[in-house]
C-alpha positions in Angstrom: -45.6 27.6 33.6 -41.9 28.0 32.6 -40.5 24.8 31.2 -36.4 24.3 31.0 -35.3 21.7 28.5 -31.6 20.7 29.1 -30.1 19.2 25.8 -27.1 16.7 25.4 -24.0 18.3 24.7 -23.2 17.8 21.0 -20.5 15.3 20.7 -19.2 14.3 17.1 -17.1 11.2 16.8 -16.2 9.3 14.1 -14.7 5.4 14.2 -13.1 3.7 11.2 -11.8 0.4 10.1 -9.6 -0.9 7.3 -9.4 -4.4 6.0 -7.6 -5.9 3.1 -7.8 -8.8 0.7 -5.7 -10.7 0.6 -3.5 -9.9 3.7 -0.2 -12.0 2.7 1.7 -13.7 0.2 1.4 -10.5 -2.0 3.5 -10.6 -5.1 4.5 -7.6 -7.7 1.2 -6.7 -9.7 -1.2 -8.3 -7.4 -4.3 -6.6 -6.6 -5.4 -5.7 -3.1 -9.1 -4.8 -2.0 -9.2 -2.5 0.6 -12.7 -1.9 2.3 -13.0 1.0 4.5 -16.2 1.3 7.0 -16.6 4.7 8.5 -19.2 4.9 11.5 -20.7 7.9 13.5 -20.3 7.2 16.7 -21.4 10.6 18.2 -24.6 11.9 19.1 -24.9 14.3 16.2 -24.9 14.1 12.5 -22.1 14.8 10.3 -21.5 16.3 6.9 -18.7 16.8 4.3 -16.9 13.7 5.3 -13.8 13.0 3.6 -11.3 10.1 3.3 -7.8 10.3 2.4 -5.6 7.3 1.9 -1.8 7.2 1.4 -2.1 4.5 -1.4 -5.1 5.8 -3.3 -6.8 9.1 -4.6 -10.1 9.1 -2.5 -10.9 12.9 -3.3 -14.1 11.6 -4.8 -15.4 9.7 -1.8 -17.6 11.6 0.7 -20.2 10.9 3.3 -22.9 12.1 5.5 -24.1 10.3 8.6 -26.4 10.4 11.3 -25.6 9.2 14.3 -25.0 5.4 14.3 -25.0 5.4 10.5 -22.1 3.8 8.4 -20.7 4.3 5.1 -18.7 1.4 3.4 -15.7 2.0 0.6 -14.1 -0.3 -1.5 -11.2 0.2 -3.6 -8.1 -1.6 -4.9 -4.3 -1.0 -5.2 -2.0 -2.9 -7.1 1.7 -4.1 -5.4 4.7 -2.6 -6.6 8.2 -3.7 -6.4 9.3 -1.3 -3.7 6.4 -3.0 -1.8 7.5 -6.4 -2.1 11.3 -5.1 -1.4 10.0 -3.7 1.7 8.3 -7.0 2.9 5.0 -5.4 3.6 2.7 -3.0 2.6 1.4 -0.9 5.5 -2.0 1.4 4.3 -3.4 4.2 6.2 -6.6 5.7 5.8 -7.8 9.0 7.3 -11.6 10.3 7.7 -12.5 13.8 8.5 -16.2 15.5 8.7 -18.0 18.5 10.0 -20.4 18.3 13.0 -23.8 19.7 12.3 -23.6 20.9 15.8 -21.0 21.4 18.2 -17.0 20.8 17.5 -16.1 18.7 14.3 -15.1 15.2 15.2 -11.4 14.4 15.6 -10.0 12.6 12.7 -10.3 8.9 12.7 -7.4 6.9 11.3 -7.3 3.0 10.4 -4.2 0.9 9.1 -4.3 -2.4 7.2 -1.1 -4.4 6.7 -0.7 -6.8 3.8 2.9 -9.0 3.8 4.4 -9.8 0.8 5.5 -13.2 -0.5 8.8 -14.4 1.0 11.9 -13.0 -0.4 13.9 -15.0 -2.8 17.1 -13.8 -4.1 18.0 -15.7 -7.3 20.6 -14.7 -9.8 21.3 -16.6 -13.0 24.4 -16.0 -15.3 25.4 -16.8 -18.9 28.3 -16.2 -20.5 29.2 -16.4 -24.3 32.5 -15.8 -26.5 33.0 -14.2 -29.6 34.6 -16.0 -31.5 33.8 -19.6 -29.7 35.9 -21.7 -31.8 38.8 -21.5 -34.1 41.0 -19.2 -31.6 44.9 -18.8 -32.2 47.4 -17.2 -30.0 47.2 -13.4 -30.1 43.3 -13.5 -31.0 41.1 -11.3 -29.2 38.2 -13.0 -27.5 35.2 -10.9 -26.4 33.3 -12.2 -23.6 29.4 -11.2 -22.9 28.1 -11.9 -19.5 24.3 -11.7 -18.8 23.0 -11.7 -15.3 19.5 -11.9 -14.6 17.6 -11.3 -11.2 15.2 -14.4 -11.1 13.9 -13.9 -7.6 11.2 -11.3 -6.4 13.3 -9.0 -4.6 15.6 -6.3 -5.8 19.4 -7.1 -5.6 22.1 -4.5 -5.3 25.8 -4.1 -5.1 26.2 -7.2 -7.4 29.9 -7.7 -8.3 31.4 -10.1 -11.0 34.4 -12.1 -11.0 36.2 -13.7 -13.8 39.3 -15.9 -13.6 40.4 -14.4 -17.0 39.5 -10.6 -16.6 39.4 -7.8 -14.2 
């Protein structure tokens, strides 16, 4: 007897999720822990899986997944002043793999957004004079002004005004 077996069309497909901890009130030098979960939602196994992240080097992280299997990756990122100035960190991760049969899956992408602590712009200024006493007519006084950013965001276009100097 002849027998015909029809196989299901190979369909390789990945899903990816990304979470961050913490998700808000991040300050400079705070550590954010990201957790990425890649799942094979297709009907064929995938191999040579790789991750690419715009804030971390994940070149050493690889995976192979049978249908329905997942792989979990955890890594950290340290918030920078540029992140705080921007008010948030938008972090993107991408997963790619090779199908064992049929077409390779499309690249899967996930994003996690972490918000920075509320912006606080605060400046302080101190001024000293040399000499500070015993000044006579015609003496030159040298003033030293120190401006300090005591806030948590970068300030720019700062200007000084003094009632005795230009």
